N, C-alpha and C positions, 0 to 999 in steps of 0.2 A: 481394468488396469490401464494406466496411461501409456505403458509401453506397447500395448496392443495397437496403437496408432501406426506402428512401424515408422516412426520419425526419430531420427538419431541426431538431429541438430535443429536449430531454429529455421535454417533454410528449408529443411524438409517440411516443417510445419507451414512455412510460407507457401511452398508449392501446393500443398494440400488445400490451404485456405484459398488460394487463387482459383483452384478448380471448383470450389464449392460456392463461391460468391459470384453474383452477377457483376459484370464489368464495372458498372457505376459504383456499387458498394466497394468493390475491390479498389478502384481508383481513389475513392475517398480515404480508405484506410492507408493505401500504399504511397500515394504520390505527394509531391511537394507543392511548390507554387511557381508560377511563371515558367522560366526555362529550366527549373529544377537543378540548378547548379549546386545549390546548397547540400542536397542529399549526397552527391558524389564527394563533396568537400568533407562532410562529416565522416564518411567512411575512409577516405584517403588519410585524413588526419589521425584517426585511430590506428590505421594500418601502419603509419609511418613510425609509430613508437615501437621499439624493439626491446626484447628482454635479453639478459645475460643469465643463463641458468647456472646454478651451483650444484656441486656434487658432494658425495659422502656426508650428507646431512640426514639425520634421523627424521623422516617425515611420515612415520607410520601413523601418527595421529595429527590430523589437521583440524583446527577449530575455525569454523566459518561464521561463528556468531559475532554479533556486533551490537553496539549501543546506538540506536537510531533516535535522535531527538529526545534523549533522556531515558529511553526505555530499552530493555533487551529485545533483540530480534534474532531469530535462528540463522538469518542470512543478512548480508550487508546491503540488501536492496529491498525495495518496496514496489508495489504496483502503483503506477502513477495514474492521474486522471485521464480517462479516455471516453469522451462523450458518445462515441459511435458504437459502443458495445452492444446496445440494444437493437441495432440494425444488423449486427453481425451474427447474433445468436439471440433467441428468445430469452428475455430477461437476462441479458448477458452480464450486466453488472453484478447480479447475484452469483452467477457462476464464478466470476472473477473474485468476488469477496470470499466465497466459500473456499476456493483454492488457496487464496492468501492465508486465510485462517488456518487451514490444514497444514500449510507449510511453515506457520509461525512467523509470518511477515506482515507488515501493515498493508492496508489497502486504502486508496484515495478515491473518494466519491467525487465525480465531476458534477458541477452545477448544470452541465448540459445533458445529464443523464436522462434516459427515458423512463426512469422509475423514481418515485418519491424517495428522497434521501433516507427517510426513516425506515423504509422497507429494506434498503440495502444495508444500513447500519446494523440491524439486528442479525444479519447473516455473517458479518465480518468479525474478526478478532479485534485487533487494534485498528481503529478507523480514523482517517483524516478527511478533510473536506477541502475541495478546491473551488475558488470563487471567480466567476466573471461578473462584472457589475453591469447593471442596466441603468437607464436614464434616471428613473426615480430611485435615488439612493436609499430612501427609507425602506422601500420594498427589497432592495438588496440587503439591507441590514436585517430585515425580517428573516431571510433565508439563512443568514449567518447565525441568528439566534436559534433557529430550528436545528442547525447543525450542532450547535453547542448542546442543546437539550437532548439531541439524539446520541450523545456520547463521543462526538468527534473531538479529539484532544489537540489537534493541530489544524490551523487554517493556512492553506496555500492560496496566495493571491497571484493569479497569472497576469503578468504585466506586458508580455511581448506581443500582444495583439491590440494596440491602441486603436486600430481601424481594421475592418474586415480584410482578410488576406485575399490575394488575387489567384484563386484556384480556377483557372480558365477551363480546365477539363470538365468541371461541373456544368458549364454552359453547353458544352458539346454533348455530354452524355445525358443531361437532363436529370441527374440524380441529386441535385441540390434540394434545398427546402425553400419553396415547395417542389415536389417531384413533378416534372413536366414530361408526360408520356410522349413518345414518338415511336415510329416504327422500329427503330433500332433497339431502343431500350425495352420496349414491350417484348420483342422477340428474345432479347437477352434474359429477361426475367422468366419467360415461359420455358426457356431451355435450362433453367436452374430450378427444377421443381422441388428439390430438397430444401432450398432456401425459401422459395415461395410458400410452400406448405409448412415448413418447420419453423419459420420465423414470422413472416407477415401473416400467414394463415393462422398461427397460434394467437397472435394479437386479436385478430378479427373474431375467431371462434371463442376465445376465453374472455375477452374484454369488450368485444363489440366495437372496436375502433382501431385505427392505425396508431402506431407509437408517436409520442410527442415528447418534447422536452419538459419533463414533469415538474421541475423545480423552479421554473420561471413563474412570474406573476400570472394569474389566470388570463389577463387580457393579452399576454404575449405568447401563450401556449398555442402552438399550431401543430396539427398532425403533419406527417411528411407530405401529405397531399395538398396542404394549404400553407399560407404564410407569405411573408415578404421575402426580399432578396437575402441570400445567405449572409449570416452574421448580423442582420439588422436588429435582432432581439437584444444584443449586447451593446453597451455604449461605454467605452473607456477612453475616448479621445480627450476628455477633460479631467481624467484622473491624475492628480499630482500628489506630492508628498504630504500635503495637508490632508487629502482624502485618505491616504494610507494611515496617517496618524489617527484619523477617526476610527478606522477599523482596529488599529492597535489598541485604542482606548477601550473599545467595547468587547474585544475578544479576551477571554480569561486565560486561555491556554497559550501554547507556542504559536508563533506566526512566522511564516516563511514566504518570501517573495520568489516567484518562479519566472525565469526568463531574464536573469541578470547576466550580462556579458561584459560590462564595463566596470573596472575596479572602482571608479568614483561612485557608481551606483551602490556598490557594496558598502563603501564607506558611509554613504548617506543612510543606508538601511541600518547600519550599526548605530549611528547617531540617533535614529528614530526608535530605538528599542526593539528592532526586529531580531528574531532569534536565528534565522537562517536564510540563505538564498540558494536557489537552484540555478546553476550555470547551464543554460539551455537555449537553443535557438528554435525551440518548438518542433524539434525533429525536422528542421528545414521546411516547415509548413507556414512560416510567417514572412520574413524578409529573405528573398532568394539568395542574395549575395552577402548574407551575414557571415561573420567569422565562424569557423567550426567551433562547437562548444568546447571540445577537448583542448583546442588551442587557446581559448580564453580562460580556461580553468586556472593556470598558474598565476596569472596576474590578479585574478579575483581572490585567490587564496592568500596571496601576499598582502593585498589590501585589507582583507578581513582579519588576518591574524587569528587570535583566539577569541575574537568578539562575536563571531558568527559561525554557525555550522554551515559549511559549504557543501552542497550536493551537486551531482552531475546527472544530466540526461541528454539524449539525442544521439541515436545511432547504435545503441547497444544490441548486439546480435550474438555475442559469445561471452562466456565466462571470463575470457582473457580481456575483453573490453572493460568489464567490471574491475578487474585487477588493475588495469592501467589507470582508471580514474582514482581508485583508492590509493595506489602507490604515489600518485601526484599529490594526494592530500585530501581528496574528497571524503566526507564523513559517510556518505551513502550514495546510492544510485537509484534513480526511478526508471522503471520499465514502462514502455509504451507499446509499440508495435509488436514486440516479441511475444507478449502475452496475448495480444489480440490475434496474432496468427494462430496461437494455440486454441483460442476461443472459437475461431472460425473452423479450425480443423476438427475439433472434437469436444466443444463445450467445456464443462468444468474439467473433465479428464485431460483435454488438450491444454488447458492452462496449467494444470498440475505437471503435465509433461514438459512444458516450456520452463517452468520453475526448476524442475528436477534436472533438466539438461544443463541449464546455466549453473546450477549448484555443482554438478559433476565436473563441468569444465573449470569452474572456479577452483575447486579442490585440486584438480589435476595440475592446473597452472601454478598454483601456490607451491605444490610439492616440487615441481621442476625448479622453482626459484629458491628452494631450500629453506623456506620458512614454514612455520607450523600454525600460524594464525593470521587472520586478515589484519590484526592490530600491528603486526610486524612489518607490513608492507611500507616501503618508502622508496625514495628516488634511487637507492642502490640497486634495485632490480633492473633498471633500464640500461640499454647499451649506449655506446657513445653517440 
C-alpha cells in the first residue's frame, strides 16, 4: 500500500527521497541552474494566487476527470517527461508508467530515458513521447517513427533548451555524464548502500552494464561513466519553425510544443498546425531568470484562444497548484519532480502515493471553492 510510506504530502516524499539518494543524484533531481533564482520565483508566483471559498454548496460528489488532448483521463494531470528516472530507481520509467496506468492518467516517455521507449510503452496506458533533437535530424526522425509505431499518440517537442543549461553543481559534485569520481562523491555513494545496490547494482547484475540514454543513436549512447560534457548529445540550437514544420508533417497524431512562455510563440505554433503548447520554464532548470510559468500562462492563453490546448508545468507540489493552473484556463498539467520524489521514496508505490496525494488535495480544494468538477473552474475562484 502506498500509504505505508507514511508520507502525507509531496514534501514528505521529497524528504524521504533526499535521504535515499546520493547528493549528486539528489541535486540533479532537485536543483535549478546558476543562482537558482527561478525556482523561488516559480513557487512565489503560485503562492501569490489566492482563492475565495464558497459556502452552502453541495459538493458531496466532485468529478476530477478531464479530457486531455482529446481523450478522457481520470485526473486533469499527466506525468511529464523526466529523463533521470532510471538513475533514481532501477527501471524507474517503468514504475512511473505503471503507476500512471493504474491511476488512469497519461505518461510521457522522455527521449533521454535509460530504457528503450518500446519497453516503457507496453507498461503504460495512454502514452506520449517527448523529443529532444540531435545533430543528425534523420536519426531524430527515426526515433519519432519508433515512438509512433510503439503507440504514442502525442509528440511533445521540448524547445526551451536550445543550448545545454548551466548546472554548475554537476561540476562540483561530479555527477554529470560522464560521472567523475572524486573522494567526496565516492564516499557519498558508499554511504547510500540502498541506492548503490538497489539501483546501480541492479543494472550491473541484471544487465551487465551501467545505465545509458537508450533512445539516442548508438554512436551517442554512453553509460553514466563515459561520454562528453553534459547536454552534448542533443543539438537544438539550429531548430527553427521550419524544422518544427518537418516534425509536424511526419507525425500523424497530436503534437505539442513544450517550453512556450511568449504569446507570439503560441500564435506561431497555431499557425503551424500545432495542437498544443506547454507553458513551462523547465522547472527553472533552463534559463535562471525566466518568468515564472504561472505568470506567463494568462498571456499565452489569451494569444492561443481556442486554437491550441494550453498546458502548464513548473513547480507543482500541491493539488491546489493544479487548481490554480486549471482555473486560469490551462487544459491540463504535467507533473515532474513531484512524481520523481515518490519514485525515489518508494518506487511504483511511491509514485502512486504522489498521484493519490495530489488527487486528494485537488478534490479538497475544489470542494472548498464550491464547485463539483474541474470543468467548472474559472477565474471566479480567485481572490482580488
